[in-house]
C-alpha positions as a Markdown table, in Angstrom:
| # | Residue | x | y | z |
|---|---|---|---|---|
| 1 | Unk | -4.6 | -15.2 | -6.2 |
| 2 | Unk | -2.4 | -12.1 | -6.0 |
| 3 | Unk | 1.4 | -12.3 | -6.5 |
| 4 | Unk | 2.4 | -11.5 | -2.9 |
| 5 | Unk | 4.4 | -8.1 | -2.9 |
| 6 | Unk | 7.6 | -7.6 | -1.6 |
| 7 | Unk | 7.2 | -6.7 | 2.1 |
| 8 | Unk | 7.3 | -2.8 | 3.1 |
| 9 | Unk | 9.0 | -2.2 | 6.3 |
| 10 | Unk | 7.6 | 0.5 | 8.1 |
| 11 | Unk | 10.3 | 2.7 | 9.6 |
| 12 | Unk | 9.9 | 5.2 | 12.9 |
| 13 | Unk | 9.2 | 8.1 | 10.3 |
| 14 | Unk | 6.7 | 6.0 | 8.3 |
| 15 | Unk | 4.8 | 5.1 | 11.8 |
| 16 | Unk | 4.3 | 8.7 | 12.3 |
| 17 | Unk | 3.3 | 9.6 | 9.0 |
| 18 | Unk | 0.8 | 6.5 | 8.9 |
| 19 | Unk | -0.8 | 7.6 | 12.2 |
| 20 | Unk | -1.3 | 11.0 | 11.0 |
| 21 | Unk | -3.1 | 9.5 | 8.0 |
| 22 | Unk | -5.1 | 6.9 | 9.2 |
| 23 | Unk | -6.3 | 8.7 | 12.1 |
| 24 | Unk | -8.6 | 10.6 | 9.7 |
| 25 | Unk | -11.7 | 8.3 | 9.3 |
| 26 | Unk | -12.1 | 9.6 | 5.7 |
| 27 | Unk | -8.8 | 8.3 | 4.8 |
| 28 | Unk | -9.5 | 5.1 | 6.1 |
| 29 | Unk | -13.1 | 4.8 | 4.5 |
| 30 | Unk | -11.5 | 5.8 | 1.3 |
| 31 | Unk | -9.0 | 2.8 | 1.4 |
| 32 | Unk | -11.7 | 0.6 | 2.4 |
| 33 | Unk | -13.6 | 1.8 | -0.8 |
| 34 | Unk | -10.9 | 1.4 | -3.0 |
| 35 | Unk | -9.9 | -2.1 | -1.3 |
| 36 | Unk | -13.5 | -3.3 | -2.7 |
| 37 | Unk | -14.0 | -1.5 | -5.8 |
| 38 | Unk | -10.7 | -1.3 | -7.0 |
| 39 | Unk | -10.7 | 1.9 | -9.1 |
| 40 | Unk | -12.5 | 5.4 | -8.4 |
| 41 | Unk | -12.1 | 8.5 | -9.1 |
| 42 | Unk | -12.7 | 11.6 | -6.5 |
| 43 | Unk | -16.5 | 12.2 | -7.6 |
| 44 | Unk | -17.3 | 8.5 | -7.2 |
| 45 | Unk | -15.8 | 8.6 | -4.0 |
| 46 | Unk | -17.4 | 11.8 | -2.6 |
| 47 | Unk | -20.8 | 10.2 | -3.8 |
| 48 | Unk | -20.1 | 6.9 | -1.8 |
| 49 | Unk | -19.1 | 8.3 | 1.5 |
| 50 | Unk | -21.2 | 11.4 | 1.4 |
| 51 | Unk | -18.2 | 13.8 | 1.2 |
| 52 | Unk | -17.3 | 16.7 | -1.3 |
| 53 | Unk | -15.1 | 16.2 | -4.2 |
| 54 | Unk | -12.5 | 18.6 | -2.6 |
| 55 | Unk | -12.3 | 16.7 | 0.4 |
| 56 | Unk | -12.0 | 13.7 | -1.3 |
| 57 | Unk | -9.4 | 14.9 | -3.7 |
| 58 | Unk | -7.3 | 16.2 | -1.3 |
| 59 | Unk | -7.3 | 12.7 | 0.7 |
| 60 | Unk | -6.7 | 10.6 | -1.9 |
| 61 | Unk | -3.4 | 12.7 | -2.8 |
| 62 | Unk | -2.4 | 12.0 | 0.9 |
| 63 | Unk | -3.0 | 8.6 | 0.8 |
| 64 | Unk | -0.9 | 8.4 | -2.6 |
| 65 | Unk | 1.9 | 10.0 | -1.0 |
| 66 | Unk | 2.0 | 7.3 | 1.4 |
| 67 | Unk | 2.1 | 4.9 | -1.5 |
| 68 | Unk | -0.8 | 3.2 | -0.5 |
| 69 | Unk | -2.9 | 4.3 | -3.7 |
| 70 | Unk | -1.9 | 5.2 | -7.1 |
| 71 | Unk | -3.1 | 7.4 | -9.6 |
| 72 | Unk | -4.2 | 5.3 | -13.0 |
| 73 | Unk | -2.5 | 7.9 | -15.4 |
| 74 | Unk | -4.1 | 6.0 | -18.3 |
| 75 | Unk | -7.5 | 6.6 | -17.2 |
| 76 | Unk | -6.9 | 10.0 | -15.7 |
| 77 | Unk | -7.8 | 13.2 | -18.0 |
| 78 | Unk | -7.6 | 16.8 | -17.1 |
| 79 | Unk | -9.0 | 17.3 | -13.9 |
| 80 | Unk | -10.6 | 13.9 | -13.5 |
| 81 | Unk | -7.8 | 11.5 | -11.6 |
| 82 | Unk | -8.7 | 8.1 | -11.5 |
| 83 | Unk | -7.3 | 6.0 | -8.4 |
| 84 | Unk | -6.4 | 2.6 | -7.4 |
| 85 | Unk | -5.7 | 0.6 | -4.3 |
| 86 | Unk | -2.1 | -0.9 | -4.3 |
| 87 | Unk | -2.0 | -4.1 | -2.7 |
| 88 | Unk | 0.9 | -3.8 | -0.2 |
| 89 | Unk | 2.5 | -6.3 | 2.5 |
| 90 | Unk | 3.7 | -3.6 | 5.5 |
| 91 | Unk | 4.9 | -4.3 | 8.7 |
| 92 | Unk | 6.9 | -3.1 | 11.3 |
| 93 | Unk | 9.5 | -5.5 | 12.7 |
| 94 | Unk | 10.4 | -6.3 | 16.3 |
| 95 | Unk | 13.0 | -4.2 | 17.9 |
| 96 | Unk | 13.0 | -1.2 | 15.7 |
| 97 | Unk | 14.8 | 1.7 | 16.9 |
| 98 | Unk | 12.5 | 4.7 | 17.6 |
| 99 | Unk | 12.7 | 8.1 | 18.9 |
| 100 | Unk | 10.1 | 8.5 | 21.6 |
| 101 | Unk | 7.7 | 10.7 | 19.0 |
| 102 | Unk | 8.1 | 7.8 | 16.6 |
| 103 | Unk | 7.4 | 5.2 | 19.5 |
| 104 | Unk | 4.2 | 7.4 | 20.5 |
| 105 | Unk | 2.9 | 7.3 | 17.0 |
| 106 | Unk | 3.1 | 3.5 | 16.9 |
| 107 | Unk | 1.3 | 3.2 | 20.1 |
| 108 | Unk | -1.4 | 5.2 | 18.9 |
| 109 | Unk | -1.4 | 3.8 | 15.4 |
| 110 | Unk | -2.0 | 0.5 | 17.4 |
| 111 | Unk | -4.5 | 1.8 | 19.9 |
| 112 | Unk | -6.4 | 2.8 | 16.2 |
| 113 | Unk | -6.2 | -0.6 | 15.0 |
| 114 | Unk | -7.3 | -2.2 | 18.2 |
| 115 | Unk | -10.2 | -0.1 | 18.6 |
| 116 | Unk | -11.3 | -1.6 | 15.2 |
| 117 | Unk | -10.3 | -4.6 | 16.1 |
| 118 | Unk | -12.2 | -4.8 | 19.3 |
| 119 | Unk | -15.3 | -3.8 | 17.6 |
| 120 | Unk | -14.7 | -6.8 | 15.1 |
| 121 | Unk | -14.6 | -9.4 | 18.0 |
| 122 | Unk | -17.8 | -7.9 | 19.3 |
| 123 | Unk | -19.4 | -8.1 | 16.2 |
| 124 | Unk | -18.0 | -11.7 | 15.6 |
| 125 | Unk | -19.2 | -12.8 | 19.4 |
| 126 | Unk | -22.7 | -10.7 | 19.0 |
| 127 | Unk | -24.0 | -12.1 | 15.4 |
| 128 | Unk | -21.9 | -15.8 | 15.3 |
| 129 | Unk | -25.5 | -18.0 | 15.8 |
| 130 | Unk | -26.8 | -16.0 | 13.0 |
| 131 | Unk | -23.9 | -15.5 | 10.5 |
| 132 | Unk | -24.7 | -18.6 | 8.8 |
| 133 | Unk | -20.9 | -19.6 | 8.8 |
| 134 | Unk | -19.5 | -16.2 | 7.8 |
| 135 | Unk | -18.4 | -15.5 | 11.3 |
| 136 | Unk | -16.0 | -18.1 | 12.5 |
| 137 | Unk | -13.9 | -17.7 | 16.0 |
| 138 | Unk | -10.7 | -20.0 | 16.7 |
| 139 | Unk | -8.6 | -19.4 | 19.6 |
| 140 | Unk | -5.6 | -21.6 | 20.9 |
| 141 | Unk | -2.7 | -21.9 | 22.8 |
| 142 | Unk | 0.9 | -23.1 | 22.2 |
| 143 | Unk | 4.2 | -23.7 | 23.5 |
| 144 | Unk | 6.7 | -22.6 | 20.8 |
| 145 | Unk | 10.1 | -21.5 | 20.5 |
| 146 | Unk | 11.0 | -18.1 | 19.2 |
| 147 | Unk | 12.2 | -19.6 | 15.8 |
| 148 | Unk | 8.8 | -22.0 | 15.4 |
| 149 | Unk | 6.8 | -18.6 | 16.2 |
| 150 | Unk | 8.8 | -17.1 | 12.9 |
| 151 | Unk | 7.8 | -20.2 | 11.2 |
| 152 | Unk | 4.5 | -20.3 | 12.3 |
| 153 | Unk | 3.8 | -16.5 | 11.5 |
| 154 | Unk | 5.3 | -17.0 | 8.1 |
| 155 | Unk | 3.3 | -19.8 | 7.3 |
| 156 | Unk | 0.1 | -18.4 | 8.2 |
| 157 | Unk | 1.2 | -14.9 | 6.4 |
| 158 | Unk | 1.7 | -17.3 | 2.8 |
| 159 | Unk | -1.8 | -18.7 | 3.7 |
| 160 | Unk | -3.7 | -15.6 | 3.9 |
| 161 | Unk | -1.7 | -14.2 | 0.6 |
| 162 | Unk | -2.7 | -17.6 | -0.9 |
| 163 | Unk | -6.4 | -16.1 | -0.8 |
| 164 | Unk | -6.0 | -12.6 | -1.7 |
| 165 | Unk | -7.6 | -10.7 | -4.5 |
| 166 | Unk | -6.9 | -7.5 | -6.7 |
| 167 | Unk | -8.9 | -4.8 | -5.3 |
| 168 | Unk | -12.4 | -5.3 | -7.5 |
| 169 | Unk | -11.5 | -8.6 | -8.8 |
| 170 | Unk | -13.0 | -10.5 | -5.9 |
| 171 | Unk | -14.9 | -13.7 | -6.6 |
| 172 | Unk | -18.8 | -13.5 | -7.0 |
| 173 | Unk | -20.4 | -14.6 | -3.8 |
| 174 | Unk | -17.6 | -13.1 | -1.6 |
| 175 | Unk | -17.5 | -10.9 | 1.2 |
| 176 | Unk | -14.5 | -8.6 | 2.7 |
| 177 | Unk | -13.8 | -10.4 | 5.8 |
| 178 | Unk | -11.2 | -9.0 | 8.5 |
| 179 | Unk | -9.0 | -12.0 | 9.8 |
| 180 | Unk | -6.4 | -11.0 | 12.5 |
| 181 | Unk | -3.7 | -13.2 | 14.0 |
| 182 | Unk | -2.3 | -12.1 | 17.3 |
| 183 | Unk | 0.9 | -13.9 | 18.5 |
| 184 | Unk | 1.9 | -12.7 | 22.5 |
| 185 | Unk | 3.0 | -14.6 | 25.3 |
| 186 | Unk | 0.3 | -15.3 | 27.8 |
| 187 | Unk | 2.0 | -13.9 | 30.7 |
| 188 | Unk | 5.6 | -12.8 | 31.8 |
| 189 | Unk | 7.2 | -16.1 | 32.8 |
| 190 | Unk | 10.2 | -17.8 | 32.8 |
| 191 | Unk | 11.1 | -19.9 | 29.7 |
| 192 | Unk | 12.1 | -22.7 | 32.0 |
| 193 | Unk | 9.6 | -25.1 | 34.0 |
């Protein structure tokens, strides 16, 4: 189990930078690779992704600028720089004041994530019977107060962090799993019955 890091709150300006960075598929692939393997240099990342070392070096530095990865200085020598994934608890609080262009970046980042998540849901349903129990789908409907929602989400996050492992230090026999929680009112309804 990994010690849960302090939450990193994304500001509107952060959202613009994150969207710009994560809109690039090479950067998303690098984050995925480091999340699985823990540590790598630009050569190993380039080989795994079918990219040039110049391309991966550039994108590694851009991800480090966002504090999503960090250089492993004790392993880096000369031109060979080693990188590691940083375990983060990143979120954007509700009600964050944003400029119109920051709001647009937040929406685009959300759409990028949703596009990925839609692919996951489709795969989960399509392979449900043949997944040997790896695919789990659970949906529920609840009536909660705002205070209960806050408590529910906090308990959910704590449960997830109970099972988080360090990049490259995953238990034998484990697989990378996508887990999502979406809490949203079903429709615009009055709070009174």
